[in-house]
Steps between C-alpha positions, in 0.01 A plus 500: 500500500805699609490722807623858472735662754628859494838557666601831654882524492688827548759408233559199278718337236707553296646818644444459874557159655511408869376212715135602467513534123678167467235335716218630278664383180611158632153423636300630204727326249418169667121539509325408178310784325216254462469505881579866579561803276705780659507874433736735683516876563844652567670836473668569168771744621744432215409649162644190331232279654175431313159599636388143430679175433462131580774356719470126554141430605435858613348791306692802633339845500723789596382835634646832621730754339849408392855626473843375408561244773862393542505361850297249701150558633667583833660810354238674290554849368318749723217570257434127454445462875161670453391187312520298822232713664287507188517123447213401736258739331614442141508122558147504642371696196683269258372191687141626482527547125649155454235349727227633271643271233640209700281470812783373722436219745772631730763766543848423632712770669871438512597649839315735733655815353385716207373182331298413809338845507410470133338161558319632809349795313377263227359263761304779667316557170476133402414312818403184309855450366722286725817668627828306548783682681855367479751614763854508363622793709872505578522826699473494880136493611547800732644700208200404281252612766688825565517579130123467460455775758159667505372252242523217750120440523482471120806278497336261746203475267722329244521213747148508639334517155708218352320172445817292517858591598794300370839561659846375411604436862363444849651835595275678249200285604544646849504847340165427338347388826646803679318720247171338606439303184172313520551265205697174466877540489699244303879472494627414151871585478685624196692246299790422272520408136693185583561411136681833460687527833599136542644462151870429465747707299827392335798571722660725240195731497522556875876549483447759224277705732776519758763576237291779344452650846870465580444269794765239581380142465584415862340814656174453698215687333201633689189598303168675554207555268329795657329829446752753624288640780567556869305199625723255307811619687740446213727751673560254787635244254738757352616590850559130577766483226735674744505175701523259202766668281516208255126520412324666204138615494260497202205736521216431255230766508422868488343756733530836662784387731737418211705823505529487878618138491760571232629792708520274805701242304730774371550651846583156642742430214314184400337620175729263306344210694137615471356443154183701437334322206177702494184348360548135399206326325338234714595231253870592532513501880558123552826517310637772731378318808670177392822691432497617863556330835262652754171689470439771754239764573502625861150648475359736762151386399362243256150388412635176358810527283485335155872554451592269788310197370621570146856483630420177685372354173841564340660311791653813645526525882310795646564753778202702618356679799214342707242767405147489354418212270855371471448282808236300310765333286842566655594301807841581645769238420237291319396692187728802543682715752354793687708813559424792729340805343721810463814295574771483230717311751244222539452481122874437471485232770223315315691524173803344671284211625393416145856532373654274760230245599440306180287233666255754644496694173417190295232391745335843491514512120332155469231577758413838347498367143271207588266730691465739206436219250239353732315809621579808290468411132281754317293214359390412853451865593275563196300184576450614860400853395236360264363232732531671840419856401338558158287184479369551851418867443351441153329157505 
């Protein structure tokens, strides 16, 4: 008989997609419905989204009021922001109504944010239902604590009332312990769809990408797949172009920093070398990665960083900062190169290393690719989530 799990996720496919949403879908798609059936409660926000639909192996229920949403979830219209504060209460009410029909074996909160509060409120009224908390947070821990403010005691209850905490990095496991979690904490990292990101493309398709973007065939191309937010420090990469005048930079992603970044590129007279491609579907990303030479995201904070291991799976060398969960998989001069945070000059130095030391570059590419294939395939991640978290919590 199948078990029933209810997921609390602030937003979800197909309109809003980040690392957390990808993790939910990749894991649930790989767990048989005969073993576990999943429901999910998310904000609707966009009036084009349905109140209910089935996506993969998940029944998605959407709540809250809507508007015409043009941008990412990071840049909601002012009136839609109210939804964020209503979500914990509306989600708890919706979950209670669903529970009357489904009698869930467990609830699963994706991140200790609004989703975590919604799950906590439900747990307080349904103490017999097991509570799994996943930590996917990418913001600095100090910032998260400061943002909670006067609600800090209630925020800590998300951790202390959880029956099992799963984190995507050792860095976030330490966060859970710091919040006085009493339950088991299991590190199960995010993964990569290796079939998608390791596939090869005909040479002419990759050359066409460069031609369409008006990039010379012999020019080095840097790329990032990032939400355009402060913590991802895309501005530092743009500034680094001053020191590597032959390089181009592809930016895949959207966010509230987009206008500011375009102005920076214009002011620096490098807008012709910075290609803002906006939202690119996940299935299209590997092609752009393989048409590039170096992946870079000089993050100021990072819970894990799906984009880095996805780039590694395409055999692209990576430059990153030694922050948060990145240190779990990136070892300097072994599986990538570390650069200093807030240092366009050091970014340029690391780019030059990749461009001029072919032996080191090839060694790093091979090491990183083999590591991802061995340790970070979503099939393995889903298996570990089921066996090390769900099966233990729901015998």
